[in-house]
C-alpha positions as CSV (number, residue, x, y, z in Angstrom):
1,M,2.2,-19.8,7.8
2,S,0.3,-20.3,4.4
3,Y,-1.7,-17.4,2.8
4,S,-3.8,-18.4,-0.3
5,Q,-6.5,-15.7,-0.8
6,F,-7.7,-14.2,-3.7
7,Y,-7.2,-10.3,-4.2
8,S,-11.1,-9.9,-3.8
9,Q,-10.9,-11.7,-0.3
10,F,-8.7,-9.1,1.7
11,T,-8.7,-5.5,2.3
12,I,-5.7,-2.8,2.6
13,A,-6.7,-2.5,6.3
14,Q,-6.3,-6.3,6.7
15,I,-2.9,-6.4,5.1
16,K,-1.6,-3.4,7.2
17,S,-2.8,-5.0,10.4
18,E,-1.6,-8.8,9.6
19,F,1.7,-7.9,8.3
20,G,2.3,-4.7,10.1
21,I,3.2,-2.5,7.2
22,S,2.4,1.1,6.5
23,L,1.6,2.8,3.1
24,R,2.6,6.1,1.8
25,E,-0.3,6.8,-0.1
26,L,0.6,10.5,-0.9
27,F,4.2,10.0,-1.8
28,G,5.8,9.8,-5.4
29,I,5.5,11.1,-9.0
30,Y,1.7,11.1,-8.7
31,A,1.0,12.5,-5.4
32,G,-0.2,15.8,-6.5
33,T,-2.4,14.4,-9.3
34,P,-6.1,14.9,-8.7
35,E,-8.3,11.7,-8.7
36,A,-10.4,11.3,-11.8
37,E,-13.4,9.3,-13.0
38,C,-12.5,6.4,-15.2
39,S,-14.2,6.2,-18.7
40,Q,-17.3,4.1,-19.4
41,F,-15.1,2.0,-21.7
42,L,-12.7,1.0,-18.8
43,S,-15.6,0.3,-16.3
44,K,-17.3,-2.0,-18.9
45,T,-14.0,-3.5,-19.6
46,L,-13.2,-4.4,-16.2
47,E,-16.9,-5.7,-15.5
48,A,-16.4,-8.2,-18.5
49,S,-13.1,-9.3,-17.2
50,N,-14.8,-10.2,-13.9
51,D,-17.3,-12.6,-15.6
């Protein structure tokens, strides 16, 4: 069995289904940390890295 996909070509739901795994999304050191918006600088940097 060979898997050669880029990160952008699959979803977490596909991984969970195909490999039979489960994720603990609210477990660990940052479980109680609320989500935050990323800075404009980070957004622009990530956009530039995709070009």
